[in-house]
C-alpha positions as CSV (number, residue, x, y, z in Angstrom):
1,M,-26.3,10.9,4.2
2,K,-23.5,9.8,6.5
3,Y,-20.9,8.2,4.1
4,S,-19.7,8.5,0.6
5,V,-17.4,5.8,-0.8
6,I,-15.0,7.2,-3.4
7,V,-13.4,4.9,-6.0
8,P,-11.0,6.2,-8.7
9,V,-10.8,3.8,-11.6
10,Y,-8.5,3.3,-14.6
11,N,-9.1,0.4,-17.0
12,R,-10.3,-2.0,-14.3
13,P,-13.9,-3.0,-15.0
14,D,-13.5,-6.5,-13.6
15,E,-12.1,-5.2,-10.3
16,V,-14.9,-2.7,-10.0
17,D,-17.4,-5.5,-10.5
18,E,-16.0,-7.4,-7.5
19,L,-15.8,-4.2,-5.4
20,L,-19.4,-3.2,-6.1
21,E,-20.6,-6.7,-5.4
22,S,-19.0,-6.5,-2.0
23,L,-20.5,-3.0,-1.3
24,G,-23.9,-4.5,-2.1
25,T,-23.6,-6.9,0.8
26,Q,-22.7,-4.4,3.5
27,T,-24.8,-4.7,6.7
28,L,-24.8,-0.9,7.0
29,K,-26.6,0.7,4.1
30,D,-26.3,4.5,4.8
31,F,-23.8,5.3,2.1
32,E,-23.5,6.3,-1.6
33,V,-20.8,5.1,-4.0
34,V,-19.0,7.6,-6.3
35,I,-17.1,6.0,-9.1
36,V,-14.7,8.3,-10.9
37,E,-13.5,6.9,-14.3
38,D,-10.0,8.5,-14.8
39,G,-9.9,8.6,-18.6
40,S,-10.1,4.8,-19.0
41,K,-9.9,3.2,-22.4
42,I,-11.8,0.3,-21.0
43,P,-14.6,2.0,-19.0
44,C,-16.7,0.4,-16.3
45,K,-20.0,2.2,-17.0
46,D,-21.7,-1.0,-18.0
47,V,-20.6,-2.7,-14.8
48,C,-21.9,0.2,-12.7
49,D,-25.2,0.0,-14.5
50,K,-25.6,-3.5,-13.1
51,Y,-25.7,-2.2,-9.6
52,A,-27.9,0.9,-10.2
53,D,-30.9,-0.8,-8.4
54,I,-28.7,-2.2,-5.6
55,L,-26.5,0.8,-4.6
56,D,-26.9,4.5,-4.5
57,L,-24.3,4.8,-7.2
58,H,-23.0,7.8,-9.1
59,Y,-20.7,7.4,-12.1
60,Y,-18.5,10.1,-13.5
61,Y,-16.1,10.1,-16.4
62,K,-13.2,12.6,-16.7
63,E,-10.0,13.1,-18.5
64,N,-7.0,11.3,-17.1
65,S,-5.2,13.1,-14.3
66,G,-4.1,10.4,-11.9
67,P,-5.8,8.8,-8.8
68,G,-5.3,11.7,-6.5
69,Q,-7.1,14.2,-8.6
70,S,-9.8,11.7,-9.3
71,R,-10.4,11.3,-5.6
72,N,-10.6,15.1,-5.3
73,Y,-13.1,15.1,-8.1
74,G,-15.3,12.5,-6.4
75,V,-15.2,14.1,-3.0
76,E,-16.3,17.5,-4.5
77,R,-19.4,15.7,-5.8
78,A,-20.0,13.6,-2.7
79,Q,-22.9,14.1,-0.4
80,G,-21.8,12.3,2.8
81,R,-20.5,13.8,6.0
82,Y,-17.6,11.4,5.8
83,V,-15.8,10.1,2.7
84,V,-14.4,6.6,2.6
85,I,-11.7,6.2,-0.1
86,V,-10.8,2.7,-1.4
87,D,-8.9,1.5,-4.4
88,S,-10.7,-0.3,-7.2
89,D,-8.7,-3.5,-6.5
90,A,-10.2,-3.8,-3.0
91,V,-12.9,-6.2,-1.8
92,L,-14.9,-5.3,1.4
93,P,-16.1,-7.8,4.0
94,P,-19.8,-7.4,4.8
95,G,-19.1,-5.6,8.1
96,F,-16.6,-3.1,6.7
97,M,-18.9,0.0,6.8
98,Q,-20.4,-1.1,10.1
99,A,-16.9,-1.3,11.7
100,I,-16.2,2.3,10.6
101,D,-19.5,3.5,12.1
102,D,-18.9,1.6,15.3
103,E,-15.5,3.2,15.8
104,L,-16.8,6.7,15.0
105,Q,-19.6,6.3,17.6
106,R,-17.1,5.0,20.2
107,Q,-14.6,7.8,19.6
108,D,-15.1,10.5,16.9
109,T,-12.1,11.4,14.8
110,D,-11.3,13.6,11.8
111,A,-9.6,10.8,9.7
112,W,-8.8,7.2,9.9
113,G,-7.3,4.2,8.1
114,G,-7.6,0.5,8.2
115,P,-5.5,-2.6,7.6
116,D,-5.7,-5.1,4.7
117,A,-5.6,-8.8,4.3
118,A,-5.4,-11.5,1.6
119,H,-8.6,-13.2,0.5
120,D,-8.9,-17.0,0.0
121,S,-9.5,-16.4,-3.7
122,F,-6.2,-14.6,-4.2
123,T,-3.6,-16.3,-6.3
124,T,-0.6,-17.7,-4.4
125,I,1.6,-14.8,-5.7
126,Q,-1.0,-12.3,-4.5
127,K,-1.0,-14.0,-1.1
128,A,2.8,-14.0,-1.0
129,I,2.8,-10.3,-1.9
130,S,0.2,-9.5,0.8
131,Y,2.3,-11.3,3.3
132,A,5.4,-9.3,2.3
133,M,3.5,-6.1,2.7
134,T,2.0,-6.9,6.1
135,S,4.5,-9.0,7.9
136,F,6.5,-7.8,10.9
137,F,9.6,-9.4,9.4
138,T,9.4,-7.2,6.3
139,T,8.6,-3.9,8.1
140,G,5.0,-4.3,6.9
141,G,4.1,-3.9,10.5
142,I,1.2,-1.5,10.9
143,R,-0.5,-2.4,7.5
144,G,-1.0,-5.9,8.9
145,G,-3.1,-4.6,11.7
146,K,-0.6,-3.8,14.5
147,K,-2.7,-1.9,17.1
148,Q,-0.9,1.5,17.2
149,L,-4.2,3.3,17.2
150,E,-3.1,6.9,17.5
151,K,-1.0,8.9,15.0
152,F,-1.7,6.4,12.3
153,H,-0.8,7.5,8.8
154,P,-3.4,5.8,6.5
155,R,-2.9,4.8,2.9
156,S,-5.2,5.6,0.1
157,F,-6.5,2.0,-0.5
158,N,-8.4,2.3,2.9
159,L,-8.7,5.9,4.0
160,G,-11.6,7.7,5.7
161,V,-11.9,11.4,6.5
162,R,-14.5,13.9,7.4
163,R,-15.6,15.5,4.1
164,Q,-15.2,19.1,5.3
165,V,-11.7,18.3,6.6
166,Y,-10.8,16.9,3.2
167,L,-12.0,20.0,1.5
168,D,-10.3,22.3,4.0
169,L,-7.0,20.6,3.3
170,G,-7.5,20.8,-0.4
171,G,-7.6,17.0,-0.8
172,F,-4.7,15.2,-2.5
173,S,-1.9,17.5,-3.6
174,T,-2.1,18.9,-7.2
175,E,1.7,18.8,-7.4
176,R,3.2,16.3,-9.8
177,F,6.3,14.8,-8.2
178,S,8.4,12.5,-10.3
179,K,8.0,9.0,-8.8
180,M,6.0,10.6,-5.9
181,S,2.8,11.5,-7.8
182,L,1.4,8.0,-7.4
183,Y,3.5,6.6,-4.5
184,G,3.8,9.5,-2.0
185,E,0.6,11.4,-2.4
186,D,-1.3,9.5,0.3
187,I,1.5,10.0,2.8
188,D,1.7,13.7,1.8
189,F,-2.1,13.9,2.6
190,S,-1.8,12.2,5.9
191,I,1.1,14.4,7.0
192,R,-1.0,17.5,6.2
193,I,-3.8,16.1,8.3
194,F,-1.6,16.0,11.4
195,R,0.2,19.3,10.6
196,S,-3.2,21.0,10.5
197,G,-4.1,19.7,14.0
198,Y,-6.7,17.1,12.9
199,S,-6.9,13.7,14.6
200,C,-6.3,10.4,12.8
201,R,-6.6,6.9,14.1
202,L,-6.3,3.3,13.0
203,F,-9.6,1.4,12.9
204,P,-8.3,-2.2,13.3
205,E,-11.7,-3.8,12.6
206,A,-12.2,-1.8,9.4
207,W,-10.1,-4.0,7.3
208,L,-10.5,-5.0,3.7
209,W,-9.0,-7.4,1.1
210,H,-6.5,-5.6,-1.1
211,K,-5.2,-7.4,-4.2
212,R,-2.1,-5.2,-4.7
213,R,0.2,-6.3,-7.6
214,T,-0.4,-9.6,-9.4
215,D,3.2,-10.5,-10.3
216,F,6.7,-9.9,-8.9
217,K,7.8,-7.5,-11.7
218,R,5.0,-5.1,-11.0
219,F,5.5,-5.5,-7.3
220,W,9.2,-4.5,-7.7
221,R,8.2,-1.4,-9.5
222,Q,5.6,-0.5,-6.8
223,V,8.0,-0.8,-3.9
224,Y,10.9,0.8,-5.8
225,N,8.8,3.8,-6.5
226,S,7.6,3.9,-2.8
227,G,11.3,3.9,-1.7
228,Y,12.1,6.7,-4.2
229,A,9.2,8.7,-3.0
230,R,10.2,8.6,0.6
231,I,13.2,10.9,0.0
232,N,11.1,13.3,-1.9
233,L,8.6,13.4,1.0
234,W,11.5,13.9,3.5
235,R,12.7,16.9,1.5
236,K,9.2,18.4,1.8
237,Y,8.4,17.2,5.3
238,P,11.3,16.4,7.6
239,E,9.0,14.3,9.9
240,A,8.3,12.0,6.9
241,L,11.6,10.2,7.4
242,K,12.1,8.0,10.4
243,P,14.8,5.3,11.1
244,V,12.4,2.5,10.2
245,H,12.2,3.9,6.6
246,A,15.9,3.4,6.2
247,L,15.9,-0.3,7.2
248,P,15.2,-1.6,3.7
249,A,18.2,0.4,2.4
250,V,20.4,-1.0,5.3
251,F,19.1,-4.5,4.4
252,T,19.9,-4.0,0.7
253,V,23.5,-2.8,1.4
254,G,24.0,-5.6,3.9
255,A,22.7,-8.3,1.5
256,A,24.9,-7.0,-1.3
257,A,27.9,-7.1,0.9
258,L,27.2,-10.6,2.0
259,V,26.7,-11.8,-1.6
260,L,30.0,-10.1,-2.7
261,A,31.8,-11.7,0.2
262,A,30.5,-15.1,-0.9
263,L,31.6,-14.4,-4.6
264,L,35.0,-13.4,-3.4
265,C,35.4,-16.7,-1.6
266,I,34.4,-18.6,-4.8
267,L,36.9,-16.6,-6.9
268,L,39.6,-17.7,-4.5
269,T,38.9,-21.4,-5.1
270,P,41.9,-21.9,-7.4
271,L,44.1,-20.8,-4.4
272,F,42.4,-22.4,-1.5
273,G,40.4,-25.2,-3.1
274,I,37.4,-26.8,-1.5
275,W,37.9,-24.8,1.7
276,S,37.2,-21.6,-0.1
277,L,33.9,-23.0,-1.4
278,L,32.9,-24.0,2.1
279,L,33.8,-20.6,3.4
280,A,31.6,-19.0,0.8
281,I,28.5,-20.4,2.6
282,V,29.3,-18.5,5.8
283,P,28.4,-15.0,4.6
284,L,25.2,-16.4,3.0
285,L,24.0,-17.9,6.3
286,P,22.2,-14.7,7.5
287,L,20.3,-14.5,4.3
288,L,19.4,-18.2,4.3
289,L,18.2,-18.0,7.9
290,Y,16.1,-15.0,7.1
291,A,14.6,-16.9,4.1
292,L,13.8,-19.8,6.4
293,L,12.1,-17.5,8.9
294,I,10.0,-16.0,6.2
295,F,9.0,-19.4,4.8
296,A,8.1,-20.8,8.2
297,D,6.1,-17.7,9.3
298,S,4.2,-17.3,6.0
299,T,3.4,-21.1,5.8
300,V,1.9,-21.0,9.3
301,R,0.0,-17.8,8.7
302,N,-1.4,-18.8,5.3
303,G,-1.6,-22.6,5.9
304,D,0.0,-23.2,2.5
305,V,3.6,-24.3,1.8
306,Q,3.5,-22.9,-1.8
307,V,2.6,-19.4,-0.4
308,G,5.4,-19.8,2.1
309,L,7.9,-20.6,-0.7
310,L,6.7,-17.6,-2.8
311,S,6.8,-15.3,0.2
312,V,10.6,-15.7,0.3
313,P,11.2,-13.9,-3.0
314,A,8.3,-11.5,-2.2
315,A,10.0,-10.5,1.0
316,F,13.3,-9.9,-0.7
317,I,11.7,-7.9,-3.4
318,Q,9.8,-5.8,-0.8
319,L,12.9,-4.9,1.1
320,I,15.5,-4.7,-1.7
321,G,13.1,-3.0,-4.2
322,Y,12.2,-0.3,-1.6
323,G,15.9,-0.1,-0.6
324,V,17.2,0.4,-4.1
325,G,14.6,3.2,-4.8
326,F,15.4,4.8,-1.4
327,I,19.2,4.8,-2.1
328,E,18.8,6.0,-5.7
329,S,16.6,8.8,-4.7
330,W,19.0,9.8,-1.9
331,W,21.9,9.7,-4.3
332,T,20.1,11.6,-7.0
333,N,18.3,14.2,-5.0
334,C,20.6,14.7,-2.0
335,L,24.1,14.1,-3.2
336,M,23.9,15.0,-6.9
337,K,21.2,17.7,-6.4
338,Q,19.3,16.4,-9.5
339,H,15.8,16.8,-8.1
340,G,13.2,14.6,-9.6
C-alpha cells in the first residue's frame, strides 16, 4: 500500500463524517484511512462504521494525549509507504490524493505540505477567517498557496511524509510545552525534518478545504497561542524565528500607538475644541486605509461583500492576537525568565 491517511479526532463526529465522505470520492484509491480517537467523550465510531464498505478504514480509540501523540499512534499502526496527515476539520477535493501522487512521481521528496482554501459551504465567518490566514496582506502568504516550493515548512492540517522518515524522527515531539504543545508541535516537527537532512516541498496542487475556527473568540485564542509558541520555538531552534514572524508584534505596537495618539487628541478637545477632534482622525488614517484594503481585496477574492466586511476584524484579530501572544511570550520567557 502506498498511502496511509492519519486523522486524530477529539469530539468531532460530524466533521469526521464530512472528511470521510470526501475521502470516499478520491480519484486515486490506493490508500488506507487511520482514525485515532483521542479519548473523545463523543466518539465517531458509528460514523466510521458507515464507511467500512467504502474505505479501507481502521479505527482506534486511546486515552487522551493530544493530537501530536495521536498522530504518532496512528503512524505506528499504518501500512503505507507514505503517511498523509490531515485534521478532522478538513474536507478534500476529489483530486487531492492524485495531486500528491503526481508530485511524488514528478520529483520524489521525503516530506511535503499543501495549502488550504475556503469551501463554498463555509459560513461567512469561516470564509473571513480563511482569508485572514491566507492573505498576503495578513502575512498568511505561503498558506494561501504562494509558490515557494522548496524549504516549505508544512502544517499538521495538510502534511505528508515518508513513513520511515517519520519513524526515524520519532514523530511529533513528546515534550509538553506550555502554549506550544498544540500550536508549535508541527513547526517543531518540520524543523527537525530539515535539521536531519531530509527534503520537504510545497505541493501547490495538493490543497484542501480547512474549516479552522468557527468564531472570532476561538480564532483569537488560536492565533494568540501561535504567537506565544513562536518564542518557545525560537528558544529551542534559533532558525525558527525570522523577521516576518515579528511583523504582527510590530503591527500591534504600531496600532496601539496610533489609537493612543487619537485618544490623546480627543482628551485635548476642551483646550483646542473641534480642531482637536479633527486632528484625532489623522493617526487613525493608516488603520482605516488598511481596513479598506482588506475589505476590497477580500470582497473581490470571495465575491461577497459580507465576507469582505468580516475579513476586516478577522485580519486585525489575526495580526494583533498573534502579536500579543508573541510579545507576552517574549516578555515572560526572555525578559522575566519565567519559562512556560
